C-alpha positions in Angstrom: 34.1 -4.3 48.3 34.3 -1.4 46.6 36.0 -3.0 43.6 33.2 -5.9 43.7 30.3 -3.2 43.8 31.9 -1.6 40.8 32.2 -4.5 38.7 28.3 -5.4 39.5 27.1 -2.2 38.3 29.1 -2.6 35.2 27.8 -6.0 35.1 24.2 -4.1 35.4 24.8 -1.4 32.9 25.9 -4.2 30.2 23.4 -6.6 30.7 20.7 -3.7 30.4 22.6 -2.5 27.2 22.8 -5.6 25.5 19.1 -6.0 25.0 18.5 -2.6 24.3 20.5 -2.2 21.1 19.5 -5.6 19.9 15.6 -4.1 20.6 17.1 -0.8 18.7 18.4 -3.2 15.9 15.4 -4.9 15.1 13.5 -1.6 15.6 16.1 -0.2 12.7 15.4 -3.4 10.6 11.7 -3.1 10.8 11.6 0.7 9.5 14.0 -0.5 6.9 11.5 -3.3 6.1 8.4 -0.9 5.8 10.4 1.6 3.8 11.0 -1.4 1.3 7.1 -2.1 1.6 6.4 1.2 1.0 8.7 2.0 -2.0 7.3 -1.2 -3.7 3.7 -0.1 -2.8 4.3 3.4 -4.5 5.9 1.5 -7.5 3.5 -0.5 -8.5 0.8 2.3 -7.8 2.6 4.4 -10.3 2.7 1.3 -13.3 -1.2 1.4 -12.5 -1.1 5.0 -13.4 0.9 4.6 -16.2 -1.2 1.9 -17.3 -4.5 3.6 -16.9 -2.8 6.9 -18.7 -2.2 4.9 -21.4 -5.4 3.6 -21.6 -4.4 -0.7 -20.4 -7.4 -1.7 -18.2 -6.1 -5.2 -17.3 -2.6 -3.5 -16.9 -3.9 -1.1 -14.2 -6.2 -4.0 -12.5 -2.4 -6.3 -12.0 -2.3 -4.0 -8.7 -5.0 -6.0 -7.7 -5.4 -9.6 -6.0 -6.7 -11.3 -8.8 -9.6 -13.8 -7.2 -13.5 -13.5 -6.4 -12.8 -12.3 -2.8 -11.3 -9.0 -3.9 -13.7 -6.2 -3.0 -14.6 -2.9 -4.3 -16.5 -0.4 -1.7 -18.0 2.2 -3.7 -20.9 5.1 -2.7 -23.5 3.2 -3.9 -22.4 -0.7 -3.4 -20.1 -3.3 -2.8 -18.4 -5.2 -5.8 -16.7 -8.4 -5.2 -14.1 -9.9 -7.6 -11.5 -9.1 -9.8 -12.9 -10.0 -13.0 -16.3 -7.8 -12.2 -14.4 -5.0 -11.2 -12.6 -5.1 -14.4 -15.9 -5.0 -16.5 -17.0 -2.6 -14.5 -14.1 -0.1 -15.1 -14.2 -1.0 -18.8 -18.1 -0.1 -19.0 -17.5 3.2 -16.9 -14.3 4.0 -18.6 -14.9 2.2 -22.4 -12.3 3.9 -24.1 -8.8 5.5 -23.6 -10.2 9.1 -24.1 -12.4 8.4 -20.9 -9.9 7.5 -18.9 -7.2 9.9 -20.2 -4.4 10.7 -17.0 -4.8 9.5 -13.8 -2.8 10.4 -10.7 -2.3 9.4 -7.5 -1.5 11.3 -4.4 -0.8 9.0 -1.3 -1.5 10.7 2.0 -0.4 7.7 4.3 1.1 4.3 4.6 0.1 2.5 7.8 1.3 -0.7 8.5 -1.3 -3.4 9.7 1.5 -6.1 10.6 3.8 -7.5 8.7 2.2 -8.6 5.2 -0.7 -5.6 5.3 -0.7 -2.0 4.7 -3.3 0.5 4.5 -2.7 3.4 2.4 -5.0 6.4 2.1 -4.9 9.4 -0.8 -6.8 10.9 -3.3 -6.7 9.9 -6.8 -7.6 12.1 -9.8 -8.4 11.6 -13.7 -7.2 14.9 -15.8 -9.8 14.9 -19.2 -9.3 17.5 -21.9 -13.2 18.5 -20.6 -13.1 17.9 -17.1 -11.3 17.0 -14.0 -12.4 13.5 -12.0 -11.1 13.0 -8.0 -12.0 11.4 -5.0 -10.2 9.5 -2.4 -9.8 6.4 -1.3 -8.1 3.8 1.2 -6.8 1.2 0.1 -5.6 -2.5 2.0 -2.6 -4.1 0.1 -1.4 -8.0 1.3 1.6 -9.2 0.3 0.5 -12.5 -1.5 3.1 -14.5 -2.7 6.1 -12.2 -2.2 4.0 -9.4 -4.1 2.2 -6.2 -2.9 -1.3 -6.7 -4.2 -4.8 -4.8 -3.8 -7.5 -6.9 -1.5 -9.5 -4.0 -0.6 -10.5 -1.0 -2.1 -12.7 2.1 -0.6 -13.3 4.7 -3.1 -16.7 6.2 -2.7 
């Protein structure tokens, strides 16, 4: 009897252990995938800093979803569309001197499912005569294997 009880106990331990290892393994894979997603988004934002600072507004905009459904929420309104936002940026920053050096400081990356990420942070534009700064929240979506900003809230 004692031998049978010991075997049952071992079976129960193994039965509980195997699923636990599987679940932990899946969590590790998800964490690794999440780290990869964050690194990809950070790389895009680093390229945006370089493009902006080089006066390349169209290069900067490559981080955004090129769609009429792209949304920008600012202090006074919501703008729809990639082309419209490009034109707004070009009016507000008409030359490289108006753009100068952009930097992002990301505070958090919050996954919203497998293909969406909320990024919150601060932007700063250092110019010769002044410094502009503010905060942002960006919703990123993985579209055709590439991360793109689909919603930009920068008041």
